[in-house]
C-alpha positions, 0 to 999 in steps of 0.5 A: 502546105508541105514540109522539107527536111535534110536527108544526107545530101538531099532535101526531101519534101513531104506533102501536107497530107503526108505531114498530117499522117506523120503527126497522127502517128507521132501523137499516137506513138511518140516512142521510136521503138514502138511496134504500134508505130510500125503497124500504123505506118503500114496501115496508111497508104500515103506513107508507103512510098516514103523510105524507112530511113527518111521517116526515121529522120523525120521523127528525130527532127520532130522530137528535136522540135518538140524539145526546143519548144519545151525549152523555149517555153520554160525559158520564157516562163523563167524570164517572165518570173525574173522580169517580175521579180526585177520589178519587185526589187526595184520597187523595194529599193525605191521604198528603202531609199525613201525610208532612208531619207525619212530616217535621215530627216528624223535624225536631223530633227532630233539633233536640232531638238537636242541643241535647241530644247531643254532636255528636261522638257524633250522626249527624243526616244523612238517611243515618243515618235510612235506616239506622235504618229499614232496621235496624228492618225487618230486626229486624221480619223476624227476629222469627220465627226458628223459622218454617219459611219453606220450608213454605206456612205460612212463605211465607204469613207472608213474603207477609203481611209483604210485603203490609204493607210494600207498602201502606205504600209505595203509600198510606202514608209508608214512602218519601219520594216526589217527583213527576216534573215534568209528571206530574199525574193527570187523566182523559186523562193517564197518571197521577201518577208519583213517584220515591224520595228517600233510600231504599235502592235505587231506587224509583218509584210511579205511580197512575192510572185504567184502564178495565179490571176489576181481575182483567183488570189483574192478569192483564196485569201478572203477565205481565211479559214481555208489556210489560216489554221488559227481561224475558227470561224469567219462570218460575213454579216453584211455586204455593200456594193460600192459605186466604183465596182468594189464591195464593203463587207462587215466581218466577224472572225474568231481565232483559236488560242494557241495554248490552254493558258490563254483566251481566244481572240475575235475581231470585228472588221470592215473589209474593202475590195476594190480595183485601183486605177493601174489595174491592181486589185486590193483587199484591205481590212481594219477593225471597227472600234469606237475611234473609227466609228461604224456599227459595233458588235459586242465581244463574244463570250470566252473571247477577248476582242483584238484589233486589226490595224489597216492590213490587206493584200495588194495584187498586181497582174504581171505581163507574162501571167501571174501576179505580184502580191504584197501582204501586210498583217498588222494587229494588236492582240491585247497582250495585257489580257494573258499571263505575263509569261505568255505575252511574248506570243502576243507581242512577237511580229516574227510569230505573226509572220510565220503563222499568218503572213507567210502561211497565206503566201505559201498557200497560194503558191501551193495552189498555183503549183498544184494547178500548173501540175508542178506538184504530183501526189502519190496515193491517188488522193486529190490535192483538195482532199489532202488539204482537207485532211490537213485542215481537219487535223489542225481544226480538231486539235485546236478545238480540243485545246480550246474546248469552247462551250458552244461546241459542247465541251464541259470540264470534268472535276479533277482528281485532286491535282490540277496539272491535267484538265479533262473535258467531255463533249456529249455532242461529238457527232456535231464535228465528226464525219458522217461515218462516225455519226452512225457510231454516235447513234449507238445506245452506249455511245457517250461522246468524246473526252479530251485530256490536256495540259500545258507546261514550260520546257527549258533550253530545247529548240521546238523543232528539235523536240517535235522532230524527236517525238515524231521519229521516236514514238516508242519513247513516249507512246503507249501501244495499248492506248494506240490500240484503244484509239484505233479500236474506237473506229470500229462498229463495236469499238470498246474492247480495250478500256485502259493501258496496262503495264508491259503492253505490247510494243510496236514499231512505226513506219512513216509513209509520206503522203504530201508536203507543202512547197517548202517542206515546212509542213508534212502530211504522212501516214504512220503504220504501227506494226504490232510485235506481240502475238497477243490476240486483240480485236483489231488488225495487226497494223494500226494507222495514224494520219499525221501532220508535222510542221515547224521542224526546220531549225532555220525557221525563226520564231515559228511554233512546231507541232505534231498532230495525229489521229487514228484512221481506218486502213481504207483511208477514205476521204471522209474518214473520221478523225479525232486528233491528238498531239503536241504544240511547242511555241518558243517564248523568247521576247528578244527574238524580234529585237535580235533579228532586227539588230542583226539585220540592221548591223550588216557590217558586224554580221559579215565581219569574220573573226579569227578562226572564221567564226561570225559574231552572231554565231555566239548569239545563236549559241546562247539563244537556245537558253530559251523557254517554250510552252508545250501544249499536249491534248489527247482525245478519246471516244467513250461509252456511257458506262466507261466514262469515268474509267476512260477519264482516269486512263486519259489523265494517267496517260497524259501525265505519263506523256508529260513525264516522258517528254520532260525526260526527252527534253533533258536528254536532247537539250543542246548542251547535251546533244549535237544540235550545236557543232562546237566540239566542247558541247558534244556529248561525253566530251572526253570519251568523244575526243578519245573515240575520234582519235581511235577512229582516225588512227585505226583508219590510217593503220588499216588502210594506209590512208589519212581519214583526217588532215592531222591529229597533232592539233589535239583532241578538240580539232580531231573531233571537230574534223570527224564531226564535220566530215562530208561522208557519213561515219558511224560506229557500232558494237562488235559483240557477237551475242547481240545484234550490233547497235550504233553508238556514234555518228558524225553529223553526216551520219545523223543526217543520213539516218535521220536521227539524233545522237540520243536515239542512235543507240536504238538503231540496229545495224541490220535495220539499215542494210537491205538484204544484199548489203547484209549478205555482202557484209556477212561475206566480208566479215571474216576478212574485216576481223582478220585484215582489219578493213574491207571495201563494200560495193555500191548499195542501198540502205535505209534511214530510221524513217524508212527512206531509201539511201544510195551510196557509191561505196562503203568502207568498214574498219576495226577501231582499235583502242590504245592497247590494240584491242578491238573497240568497235566497227566503223562504217563510212558511206561515201557519196550517199543520197536519198532516193 
């Protein structure tokens, strides 16, 4: 069949052969200006009798049709997502209505009891309701005293009970769920995430839309070791098929301890995979205990047995493709077996949600976007390889922190102090790559040594601390130790045996490699550039593969960590990795309660007080009076005859790092830095107020325009306006004998430079300007000093992390003191954005 098109005032009709030939040309050369297209047109005789103008119109129409098809396909995809999310929201609304009905009924029952039963014999607290509910569950579990739970029939009965209890949690009202603030379902969001309130153990629930088929999702999630960083091993010891096409599995799982101060956990569970009548796929799981019956497995040495209450995944297919998934994680981590100061880690549903529930949902969404091509990676590495790098870094760091005996770790004696633990592994080739195995066979190779310590940090949000450690490595790292670690990757590695005072310094350049869907996890390469001319037996630059996670301050309850390992410049997929790093976990037992209270008390959360402040902002301001546990672990390879020297070096280095981190924590604590935006908490308040007034007055004197709304409201208001100004404002010194360094920046300026007020003084002006910007500033400098200000054209500058930034215009002016003497130069970058 042919094709017709409008050309001016007449219709032009093409034969089927001509349309086919034109389609071939378009497929080969879609660009209209391609010389290849002209050549192809001449080589096809059937197109020779068509005017060039008509062919041009045909190609224009062809491009329009292709664009319309793409837009229609995109709209159809978005419409499918919205329909699925609408269905999810309606189900959630129904569940909440049922929950409200239950709460109203329970409230009525409690009121009746208060009026009819003596207060001395009645416990009307929420705790008694939980106990009664748990007793009812235990009674229902023990209704089958004669079943043989070790047989497939008995296991099927346990599995069916697990399925029923899981569904009551996933889509029913068995648990009082409270949504985490900021977690709302939507086509592009991770989904809706909630935590439990007043139930046994800790629990978290998530629901969302994923662009994968149910069977694929179940396969990914059952491989827990691939996405749950705390999972050490998962062993399926037995598999039983069921008559309904499902499977029952007996699973033993071991999880890492997050710090050196507590034991790891293990679980002995039964896992049931089945399909419901409506086509939904379910994977549910629970622990086998004395109360549930079933085959038992004794706890593993060095592990504390924890209990998994009915949990799992409900995966429902969507009409337009993809799936709706409900995830429930419910555990009792036996918190009484850890030191009291660490119990919040094992009693927080929010931490469970961050580490497990949200991690699983993010992982399958990441794979879905990689499969669909929505995520593109640079550097030539496949997504599976980058995920393997992340997993190896986390697993290597967790192995170092835990130091399991069955991995070959043994503890060395201390040097009289017990602040740093040193462990060695003489069978390190067992968990390093094949490339390192060759090295491990050398006669002098001794093994791997790990120095680790845990400590409490006060008043510093974990994201802030880890972000500072990531951006300012020179504040805590020793370049000679980095050189030793990098040299250990070479065939004869041990040329640097200890750190020395006055070691050469280096600068770091962070090169992004990959990131997760919501940027909560960053995989990057850090290039350490040597400044010293000292001859070392290694290349001029050293490289680290680095994983950074949890540096978003808006993330509630999650841990933040920075893990890195020296890597060869070849960046081979199987490159040996010996990870070291930091992990910071908040110890805040009130975190879950405050989240629940703020969520439930919606009216008070939305109330606006005079001045526009929300009531919960005051709670947030005080919430950074928190404690966190910091875990540090550094690994080194060593030769047999250098073992004691390396152990002494590692011990000394970790103590030095601990001291540096303590100083950093004191310096960047919110009460002394800019983490909170209240003017009274800005650093050096009297000087800051004065500087803000000088900056504003000088801008008006030089340019004749107002920088801020008014200075008559007092120093506090001027500083607050300057701090919250939408454009980036920075101040630097004007001394001619040294390179200008920055001394002040407002919040937009700190965001642009990707730094903090404490680290700002380490950034030099010439480091952030490109060559063109430096030339323009140099040419305008005399004008600035004489006239007092200058306008700089659009240009490019760089953040402290090396990222490129474009700006529409820059204004430079002299900041004058009250006696009209020069104080500093102020820069204002208008409409800046990262490229």
